[in-house]
N, C-alpha and C positions, 0 to 999 in steps of 0.2 A: 820854319816858323810855326807850322802847324803843330809841331811837337810841343811848343809852349802851351798849347791848349791842354794837352794831357798833363803836363807838369802842374798847371794851375788847378785842374780838377782833382788830381791826387792830393794836392795841398788842401783844397777845400774839404776833402774826405778826412784828412788827418785832423784838421781843426774842428770840423763839425761833429766828429764821433768821439772827441776827447771829453771825458767826464772829469771836471776839476775836483781835486781833493783838498780838504782843509789842511792836510799834511803834505809838505813838499819834500823832495828828496834831499835838498840842500838848504842851508841857511841863506837868507837874502843876499848877504855879502858874497858868499861862496857862489851863488847863482850868477850874480853880476860879473864876477871875475871869470868864471868859466865861460859865460856867454861872450864876453869881450875877447877872451883868449881863442875861442873857437873861430870867431870872425877873423881875427888876425891871421890865424893859421890857414884858414880857408882862402883868404885873399892872397897870402904869400904863395901858397901852393899853386893856386890857379895862375898867378902871374908867372911863376917860374915855368910851369908846364907850357904855356903858350909862347913864352920867350924861347924855350928849348926847341919848340917846333920851328921857329924862324931860322935856327941854325942849320936846318936840314934843307932849306929851299934850293941850295945850289947843288946838293948831292942826290936829290930824288926828283923824279918826274912829277908833273902836276897831278896826275891821277892818284899817285901814292900820297902826295901832300894833302890833296883834297880829302882823301879817306881819313888820314890822320887828324886833320882839322875837324871834320864832322864828328869823328869819334871822340875827340877831346871836348868839343862843345857839348855833346850829349852826356859824356861822363861827368863833367863838372856841373851841368844842369841837374843831373840826378844827385850829385853830391849836395847841391843846394837844397833839394827836397829832403835828403837825409839829415842835413843840418837843421832844417826847419822841424823835422820830426824829433830830433834831439832836444830842441828848444821846448817843444810842446810836452813830450813824454818824459824825457830825461831830466830836464831842468824845471819842469812843472811851471813854466812861466805864466800860463793863464791863471794858475792858482794864486800867484802873487798879487793879481789884480782883483781878486774876489771881493774885497772890501772897499774898492774904489766906487764911491756913490755914482759918479757919472757913467761908469761902465755897467753898473747894476741897473741903472735907469734906461740906458741905451746900449744894449749888448752889441748892436751893429758897429758902434765905434770901436769896441774891442776887436771885433772881427776885422774891421778895416785896418786897425793897427798891426795885427799879426799878418794879414795878407800883404800889407806894406812892407813888413819885415822880409817876406819871401821875395817880393819885387826887388828889395835892396840886395839880397843874395844873388839874384839873377843879374842885377845891374853890375855887380862885381865881375861876374863871368863875362858879360858883354863888353865891359870896359877893358878887361884884359885881352879879350879875343879881337878887339877892333883892329889894333895895329897889325896883328898877324893876318887877319882877313884882308886888310888893305894892301899889304905887301905881296901876299900870295896871289890875290885875285884882282888887284888894281881897283879896289873899292874906292870910288871917287865921291864919298860923302863925308861930312864932318862926323866926328865921334858922337857929338850930342844928338844929331839927327838919327844916327844908327841906333843908339840906345833908346831914344824916345819912340822910334818906330816900333822897336821890339816890344816896348811896354804897352803902347796904345793898341797894337795889333792883338794883344792878349786880353784886352778889356772885355770883349764880348762874352768871355767865359765868366768873368767875375760880376758883370753888371746885373744879370738876373738874380743871382744869389743876394747881392747887396740890397737891391730894391725889395726883394721878398722879405729879407730880414728887417729892413727899415719899416716896411708896412706892418710887419708883425709887432715891432716895438710900438708903433703908433696905436695899433689895436689894443695891445696890452695896457697902454696908458689910459685908455678910455674907461669911464665908469661902467659898472656892471649894467648890462642891458641884454634883452633877448638876442640882439644881433651878435654881441660878443659871445654869448653862450653858444649860439649856433656855430660861429667860427671856431670855437674851441672843440666842437664835436668832430668825430672822424668824417662824417658826411660834410660838415661845413668846411673842414680843412681841404677835402677833396674838391669841393665846388670852388673854393677860393683859389686853390692852386691851378685848376684848369682855366678859370677865368683869367688869372694872372698870366699864365702861360700864353693864352690867346692874345692878350693885350701886348705882352712883350714881343711876341713873334711879329705882330703887325707893326708896332711903332718903333721897335729897336733900331731899324735902319736910320730913322730920323735922328736918333740920339747919337748913333755911331758917326754919322757924317760930321756932327759938331765936334765930337771927341777927336776924330782924325784930322780935323781942320780942313775938310773938303770945301771947295768953292765951285759954283756952277762954271762949267766950261764956257769960255767966252764965245760969242757968236763968230762965225767964220766958216770957211769952206769945209773944214774937217768936221765941225759940229753938224753942218748941214748934211754931209755924207752919212754920218752916223744916224741922224734922224730919219733920213730917207730909207736907210737899210732896215731900221727897226720898223718903220711903217710897212715896208714890203714884207717883212717877216710876221707882221701882225702882233708885235710886242709893244705894249704900252708901259710907260714909266713916268715917274715924277720929275726926274731931271737927269742930266748927264753931268758928272762931277769930275773936277780935277783932283786926283788922289795924291796927296803929297807924301806917301809912304816912302821911307828912306830918302827923304828930300826930293821925291819925285824922280830919282835917278834909276829906279828899277823899271825894266821893260815889262810891264804887266798891266792887266785890266781885271775887272771883277764886276759882279752883279750881286745885289742884295735886295731882299724884300719879296714878300709873298703876294702882296696885292699892289696893283698898279699905282695907287695913291701914295704908297711908301716904298716904291721900287726905284733903285738908283743904279745907273751904269757908272762905273768908275774907270778912269783912264789916268795914267801917269804922264808927266811931261816927257820922260824918256821915251815912252812908247810913241808919243806924237812926233818927237823930233828924230827918232832913230829909224822909224819905219816909213815906207812910202804909203800912199793912200790905199793901194790894194791890200797891203799887208795889214794895215790898221783895220780895214773892213773885214779881213779874214779873222782877226782876233775878236772883233765885235760879234761876228757870226758865231764864233765859239761860245761867247757869253750868252748870246741869244739861244743857242742850243740848250744851255742849262735851263733857261726859262721855259722853252717850248717842250722840253722833255720832263718838266716838273721835278727836276733834281732837288730843288730846295725843299719841296714837300716831302720827298723821300728821305732827305736827311733828317727832317723833323720826325718822320716815322721811325727812323733808326734810333734816335734819341729816346722816343717813347718805348721802343722795343727793349732798350736797356733797362728802363724803369720797370717794364713788365717782368723782365728776367729777375731784377732785384726783388720785386714783390713776390714772385713765385718761389724764390729760394730762401727768403728771409727766415722761414721756419727751419729749413735745413741747416742754415748757418747757426741758428741758435742751438739746434741739436748737436752740431759739431762742437760748439763751445762746451756743451755739457760733457761730451765724451773726452775732451782734452782737459777737463777739470783737474785730474791728477797732475798734469804738467803745470797748471797754474799753481797748484798747491805747493809744488816743489819750489817754484820761484817765490811764492809768498813766504815760505819758510826761510828764504834767504833775505827777506826784508822788503821785497817789492810789493807795491800796493795792488790788491786784487782788482780793483776797479780800473786802474791804469793798464794792467795786463790784459783785461778783457777788451778795453778800447783799442789797444795795440793790435790784438788778434783780429778784431772785427775790421779795423782799418786796413790791415794787411790783406785780408780776404777780399774786401770790396775793391781795394786798389788793384789786386791781381786780376779780379774779374773785369774791372774796367779796362785795364791795359790790354788784356787778351781780346776783349770785345772790340775795342776801337782800333787796335792795331791790325787785327786780322779780319773781322767782320766789316766794320765801318770802312777800314782801309781798302778792302776788296771792292766795295761798291764805289768808293771815291775814285779809285783808279779807272774802273770801267765806265763810270759816268763821264770822267774827263775824256776818255777815248770816244765815247758816244758824242760828246760835244764837239770833238775834233771832226768826227764823221758828218756832223750836221752841216758843216761848211759846204758840203756838196749839195745840200738842199737849196742854198742861195747862190752858189757859184758853180761853174762848170769844172773848175780846177781848184785844188787845195795847195797849189804850188806857192802862193803868197804866204800861207800859214807855215809851210815847210821852211821857206826862207826866213820867216820870223823866228822859228825855233832855232835855226842855225845862228842867227844874230844873238839870241838870248844866250846860247852856249858860249859864244865868243865874248860877249860883254860881261858875263858872270865869271869867266875865267875857270869855270868848272867843267870837268869831263862830261861830254854828252851822254855817256853810258852810265852815269852815276845812278845807282838804284834809289828809289824813293817809295816810302810806304803808302803815300796817298796819291802819287802820280806814277805813271809809267815813265821811264827815263826818256830824255829828249830823243835819243837814238831810236828807241822803240816807237815813240809817237811818229817820228818821221818815216820809219819803216812801214807802219800801218797806213799812213796817208799815201805813201808811194804805191802801196799795193792797191789801195782804193782807186788811185788814178787809172789803173789798168783794169781793175775788176771791182765794180761797185757792189758785187754780192758780199764782199767783206763787211760792208756797212750793215746789210740786212742780217747777216749771220751774227754780228755783234749785238744788234738790237734784239734778236731772238735770245741770245745768251743772257742779256740783261732781263728780259721778260721771264725767262725760266728761273733766273736767280731770285727775282722778286717774288715769284710764286712760291719757290722753295722757302724763302725767308718767311713769308706769311704763313705757310703751312707749319713751319717750326714754331712760330710765335703762337699759332692756334693751339698746338700741342702743349707748349709751355704755359699758356694761359689756362688751359683745361687742367693741367697738373697743379698749377698755382691755386686755382679756385678750389680744387679738391683738398689741397693741403691746408688751405686757410678756412674753408667753409664746409667741406664735405665730410663724409663719414670717415674716410681714410685719414684725413688730417686730424679729426677728433681722436681716432685710435692712436695715432702717433703722438699727439699731445699727451694723452693719458699715459701712454707707455713711458715717455721720457720724463713726465712729471713724477711718475712712480719711481723711476730710476733715481731722480734727484732726491726725493724724500727718503728712499731707502739708504742712499749714500750718506745723507745727513744723519739718519738714525744710527748708522754704524759709527759715525764720528761723535754723536751726542745722544746716547741711548736713554738718557734721563730727561729728555725734553718732551713734555706732554703735548706741546703744540705740533710737533712733528707727527706723532701718532694720530692726533686729531685731523691733521691735513691728509694723512694716509687714509683714514676712515672716510673722510669726505670724498676722496678720489674713488675709493672702492664703491661707495654708495652710487656715484654717478655711472659706474660701469656695471652695477648690479652684482658685484662680487660680495655677496652678503656674508659669507664666512669671513672674508677679509675685513669687512666692516666691523663685525662683532669683535674679532680679535684685536683690531687696531684701537677701537673705542674703549674696550675693556682695559687695554694696556695704558691708554691715556688716563683713564679714571684711577688706575692704581697709582699713577704719579701725581695726579691732581684731581681729587674727587669732587670738586665743587664747580666744574666747568658746565654751565647750563646748556651750552650748545651740544656738548658731547652727551650729557645726560638726556637731553630731549631727543636727539637723533637716535640714540641707542634704544631709548624707550619706544620710539615709534617703530624701530626695526623689530623689537621683540613682540610688539602688539600687532603688526600688520604685515610682516615679511611674506613675500611671495612663496618662499620656501617654508612650508608649514612646519618642517622639522626644527627650524630655528626659532620658532615662536616660543615665547616664555612669558605669558600674561602676568604672573606674580612679580617677576623681575621688572617687567615694563612698568607696572604700577609703582614699584619702589623707586625706580629712577625718575619717573615723571613727577612724583611727589617732591623729590629733592630739587628738581629743576624749577618747579613752580614756587617752591619756598624761597628760591634765590631771586628770581625775577618773574614778574607776572606780565606776560605778553600774550597776545592772541594765539600765536602758533604754539606756544608752550602750554597754554591752557587747553588748546585743542588736543594736543598729545595726551594730556592728563585725562580729558574727557574720553578719548578713545581707549585709554588704558582702563578706565572704569567700565567702559562698555564691554571690552573683551573679557573682563573679570565678572561680568553680569551684575555690576552695581549700576543699574540703569538710572535710578533716581539721581545718584551722584553725577552720572554722566550728563544728565539733562541740566542739572544745576551748574556744572562747570562749563558746559557748552553755552549756556545763556551768558555766563560771565565773559566767555571768549567773544561772543557776538557783540556784547555791549561795548567792549573797548576796541573792537576791530574797526579800522578806518578803511582798509583796502580788502578786496576780495570777500566782501560780506556775503555774496551769494553762496560761496563755499561753506561758510560757517552756518548759514541758514539750513543748507541741506544736511549738514552734520547734525544739527539740532533736531531736525525732523526725524532723522534716523534714530536718535536716542529716544525721542518721545514715543515713536512707534514701538520701540522695544519695551518702553516702560508702560505701554498701554494708555498713554495720554492721548486723548482725541485732539486733532488739530483744529 
């Protein structure tokens, strides 16, 4: 079920990174027909595949059947993601809704519509898988409860995004105000996001217990035992809840919540009815171990770590997009939209990064945290035998092989083996705790390095050099494609000015003026270069004055008049420099101190007493 989290996050990436285009790949009627056809093909293929697996149940052992079933479930869930991507990028379905007033006013509704579409695709998979799952593993819950549990269990992934999007819609609907302007700024967005994240992390459990239909566990002996165990372990909570996931027929428990006022212990009816009191206490001790070892806080840290990695490499991803531009150009020549291709490329990169991070990094820590929580049982009890027998019952009731591998859990066999070793040698627990400590330190060290690299790439001198280098590559590539575009040479000249490549500035601006001789920006900047260049050999006062006069004749602004005054000054026309400097100061609203100093310089040269 945890794999559903990954599918939903990838789908969020697909939707969030798509840039709608006014032009669609197909006509509306063609889009509807293709959309309907793909759904029918997907549903029919999924149904046939799961029905085909049922025919093997008498000829293959349960381990082989379990492997085939899990592989089939994964494969068709990935197909659902692919079908969603086709809807977004291939059929351009969000573009068809660009002119719908309701979706323009409330974009969250459109996001909810398309996320609902993906839920529909997964529902097809779960609907087709249900009968096979029931017959292979004796699943004793109704189809509706099976599907609904799959859907509601995945909601935690979607909830923060939808709430964040809804609040953003509300803010955008507000009239202009200082608060709205602040929230629109990068700093405001960062503050808003961190505040939102803190609130969601704290109160989300209260929302989830409603969505999942949890009810307080009724008073009785079992609730009393759980309360006494939590009290002995020093763990506080808001309530103990009856968790109706999969109709309450799954032997499982859980804990959610970072603070005690919003922390809940979850137990299912199957757990309470299938296990004896000592086994139930062992399971609760495992969940207490997650709380005492701060695993939930570490999970939050790992999510933040992925955000840090994304922030650190965003510029590198952009640079990669620049390098693969020739590939984009090949596809655009075939009729594909450039914006769509860029979105697909970025989504693919972020999706791969996310899958690798959560499958291998996050998965590593999840497995080891689960093992640490298993070992915590020995903190509260002398033996973990009740937990071992619980794992045996889970293996039997699920009908699945105990040695089945899992990316976020060690297999049941591995967990039982670890606990059995701890029964005879408790040093296994200490060694595992030290392993986790070393792993956390290593993770933090890597994050510090990534943070340092990210900061330098985004704010440091290294990042500025890379930005300038790649921007130069972009402009030069565009000049090769369109050598008669004066704006490209203007941009190149501006870039070279920022990097003090004065020869490049001169050549780029002169070429721009040959193509468009009345650009005041280029005229002014080139005049300033010829008048004040640090490289004395590039100075050309007569040319500076010629260009400055042309710029001032086109538009009279303080900085342009300042360049003209400076050009008069370097040509020793001091009276004209004073006169022009006074005009610049008169109309200047900002940076008036600079213009005053310039005027004083001109007056001193002209022999005018202050």
